[in-house]
C-alpha positions in Angstrom: -64.0 -40.3 -46.3 -67.1 -38.4 -45.5 -70.0 -40.5 -44.5 -73.6 -39.5 -43.7 -75.3 -41.9 -41.1 -79.1 -41.7 -41.0 -80.2 -43.8 -38.0 -83.0 -43.4 -35.5 -81.8 -45.7 -33.0 -79.4 -43.4 -30.6 -77.4 -46.5 -29.4 -76.6 -47.9 -32.9 -76.0 -44.4 -34.3 -73.6 -43.3 -31.6 -71.8 -46.8 -31.8 -71.4 -46.8 -35.6 -70.4 -43.2 -35.8 -67.7 -43.7 -33.0 -66.3 -46.7 -34.7 -66.1 -44.9 -38.1 -64.5 -42.0 -36.5 -61.9 -44.1 -35.0 -60.9 -45.3 -38.5 -60.5 -41.7 -39.5 -63.8 -41.1 -41.3 -65.7 -37.8 -41.0 -69.4 -38.6 -39.8 -72.4 -36.6 -40.3 -75.5 -37.9 -38.5 -79.3 -37.8 -38.7 -81.9 -39.2 -36.5 -84.9 -39.1 -39.0 -85.7 -39.2 -42.7 -86.4 -35.5 -43.1 -83.2 -34.5 -41.3 -81.2 -37.0 -43.6 -82.7 -35.7 -46.5 -81.9 -32.2 -46.0 -78.2 -33.1 -45.0 -77.9 -35.5 -48.0 -79.0 -32.7 -50.4 -76.8 -30.0 -48.8 -73.6 -31.9 -48.0 -70.8 -33.5 -50.2 -70.8 -37.1 -48.8 -69.0 -40.0 -50.5 -71.4 -42.7 -48.9 -74.7 -42.6 -47.1 -75.6 -45.1 -44.6 -79.4 -45.2 -44.2 -81.7 -47.1 -41.9 -84.7 -48.6 -43.5 -87.3 -47.8 -41.0 -87.2 -44.1 -40.2 -89.5 -41.4 -38.4 -90.7 -38.6 -40.4 -89.6 -40.0 -43.7 -89.2 -43.6 -44.6 -85.8 -44.7 -45.7 -87.1 -45.9 -49.1 -89.0 -42.8 -49.6 -85.8 -40.9 -48.8 -83.8 -42.8 -51.4 -86.5 -42.1 -54.0 -86.3 -38.4 -53.3 -82.5 -38.4 -53.7 -82.7 -40.2 -56.9 -85.3 -38.0 -58.3 -83.0 -34.9 -57.9 -80.1 -36.9 -59.5 -78.1 -37.2 -56.2 -76.2 -40.6 -57.1 -74.1 -40.8 -53.8 -73.7 -44.6 -53.0 -76.1 -45.7 -50.4 -76.0 -48.7 -47.8 -79.2 -49.5 -46.4 -79.4 -50.9 -42.9 -82.5 -52.7 -41.9 -84.0 -55.3 -39.5 -85.9 -56.6 -42.5 -83.9 -59.3 -43.9 -86.5 -60.9 -46.4 -85.4 -61.1 -50.0 -88.5 -59.0 -51.1 -87.5 -56.2 -48.6 -84.0 -56.1 -50.1 -85.2 -56.0 -53.6 -87.5 -53.3 -52.7 -84.5 -51.3 -51.2 -82.5 -51.8 -54.5 -85.3 -50.8 -56.6 -85.7 -47.5 -54.6 -82.1 -46.5 -55.2 -79.9 -48.4 -52.7 -76.4 -49.8 -53.8 -76.0 -52.4 -51.0 -78.1 -53.8 -48.3 -77.1 -54.9 -44.9 -79.3 -56.6 -42.3 -79.4 -56.1 -38.5 -77.7 -57.2 -36.6 -74.4 -56.7 -38.4 -70.7 -56.8 -37.6 -69.1 -53.6 -37.6 -66.2 -55.1 -39.7 -68.6 -56.0 -42.5 -70.2 -52.5 -42.3 -66.7 -50.9 -42.9 -65.9 -53.3 -45.7 -69.1 -52.6 -47.5 -68.6 -48.8 -47.0 -65.2 -49.1 -48.6 -66.4 -51.1 -51.4 -69.1 -48.6 -52.3 -66.5 -45.8 -52.1 -64.4 -47.5 -54.6 -67.0 -47.9 -57.0 -66.5 -45.4 -60.1 -69.3 -42.6 -60.1 -72.4 -43.0 -62.2 -73.1 -40.8 -65.0 -75.9 -38.5 -64.3 -79.1 -39.7 -65.8 -80.2 -37.7 -68.9 -83.5 -35.8 -68.4 -86.2 -37.0 -70.8 -88.6 -34.1 -70.0 -87.3 -30.4 -70.5 -89.1 -27.4 -69.6 -88.1 -23.8 -69.9 -90.8 -21.2 -69.0 -94.1 -22.5 -70.8 -92.1 -24.4 -73.4 -92.0 -28.0 -72.9 -90.0 -30.9 -74.6 -90.9 -34.7 -74.1 -88.1 -36.6 -75.5 -89.8 -40.0 -75.3 -92.7 -39.0 -77.4 -90.6 -36.6 -79.4 -93.0 -33.7 -78.9 -92.6 -30.0 -78.1 -95.3 -27.8 -76.8 -95.6 -24.2 -75.8 -98.5 -23.1 -73.6 -99.9 -26.4 -74.2 -99.9 -26.2 -78.1 -98.2 -28.9 -80.1 -95.3 -27.5 -82.2 -94.2 -29.3 -85.3 -90.4 -29.3 -85.7 -88.2 -31.2 -88.2 -85.5 -33.4 -86.7 -82.8 -30.9 -86.9 -84.8 -28.2 -85.4 -85.9 -30.7 -82.5 -82.1 -31.5 -81.9 -81.3 -27.9 -81.9 -84.0 -26.8 -79.5 -83.1 -29.7 -77.1 -79.4 -28.3 -76.9 -80.7 -24.9 -76.4 -83.1 -26.0 -73.6 -80.3 -28.2 -71.8 -78.4 -25.0 -71.8 -81.2 -22.4 -71.1 -80.1 -19.2 -69.6 -76.6 -19.7 -71.0 -74.9 -18.1 -73.9 -74.4 -20.6 -76.8 -72.1 -19.7 -79.5 -72.4 -20.5 -83.3 -69.4 -22.7 -83.1 -70.9 -24.7 -80.2 -74.1 -25.3 -82.2 -72.0 -26.3 -85.3 -70.2 -28.9 -83.2 -72.9 -30.1 -80.9 -75.8 -30.1 -83.4 -74.3 -30.4 -86.7 -71.2 -32.3 -85.6 -69.1 -30.0 -87.6 -65.5 -29.3 -86.3 -64.9 -26.8 -88.8 -66.7 -23.8 -90.3 -68.7 -24.7 -93.2 -68.9 -21.0 -94.4 -72.8 -21.2 -94.7 -75.7 -19.6 -92.8 -77.1 -23.0 -91.6 -77.2 -21.8 -88.0 -78.7 -18.7 -88.7 -81.3 -20.2 -90.9 -82.3 -22.9 -88.4 -82.5 -20.4 -85.4 -84.8 -18.1 -87.7 -87.1 -21.0 -88.4 -86.9 -22.3 -84.8 -87.8 -18.7 -83.5 -90.7 -18.7 -85.8 -92.2 -21.8 -84.5 -91.7 -21.3 -80.9 -91.9 -17.6 -80.3 -94.2 -16.0 -82.8 -98.0 -16.2 -82.1 -97.5 -17.0 -78.5 -98.7 -14.4 -75.8 -96.1 -15.4 -73.4 -93.5 -13.4 -75.2 -90.1 -14.4 -76.7 -87.8 -16.9 -75.4 -85.1 -17.2 -78.1 -82.7 -14.3 -78.0 -79.8 -13.3 -80.2 -76.8 -11.6 -79.0 -75.3 -10.0 -82.2 -71.8 -11.3 -83.0 -71.7 -13.3 -80.1 -74.4 -16.1 -80.1 -77.8 -17.2 -78.8 -79.7 -17.6 -75.6 -82.8 -19.5 -74.6 -84.3 -17.2 -72.0 -85.7 -18.9 -68.8 -88.3 -16.1 -68.8 -89.9 -14.7 -71.9 -89.5 -10.9 -73.0 -92.3 -9.0 -74.5 
């Protein structure tokens, strides 16, 4: 198992790392919050063991930063703070389990193993999308470009959401029929082309920023991440 251990106390860090390696695990180490955040974002760890009180970046802030960028690696938090409120605070920040110091190494190993066996969580769905100066708020059901509110019909909204979630990628007519209209056959109509034309008229025309929605004739569509004049 690939484990990242973020602990500022050298004695504890060396002891835990040695014990885990003796069990056959690969252990990456960091001695402060900023270093741990960098390794967690760059690595492919299966479990993170994070001390609550870290220099340069607190353990709670480290967890929040990871969850904000949708890194869902299971986290076991170590702390000398054993109070209920402190444990709740850690869980709310994104920790999956909590182990108070001093702890038995056997319990640490058991908790790491339990976290590694958990099925992976689905990545959270973004509720605010932005492509260039085009923004979509899925909670308010609002679309704005350059700050100007754009009125979209429900199907147009759904179509634009799909394009924004795949910004910069080629999206074919068949993909749109399946994902936006839930058709698994060709209806032999121009429904996609008609809605694309209407959508382009609303999000592109009249804006100084240039055109975002492009057509690759005979292939499909692409919502550009930078506008074309």
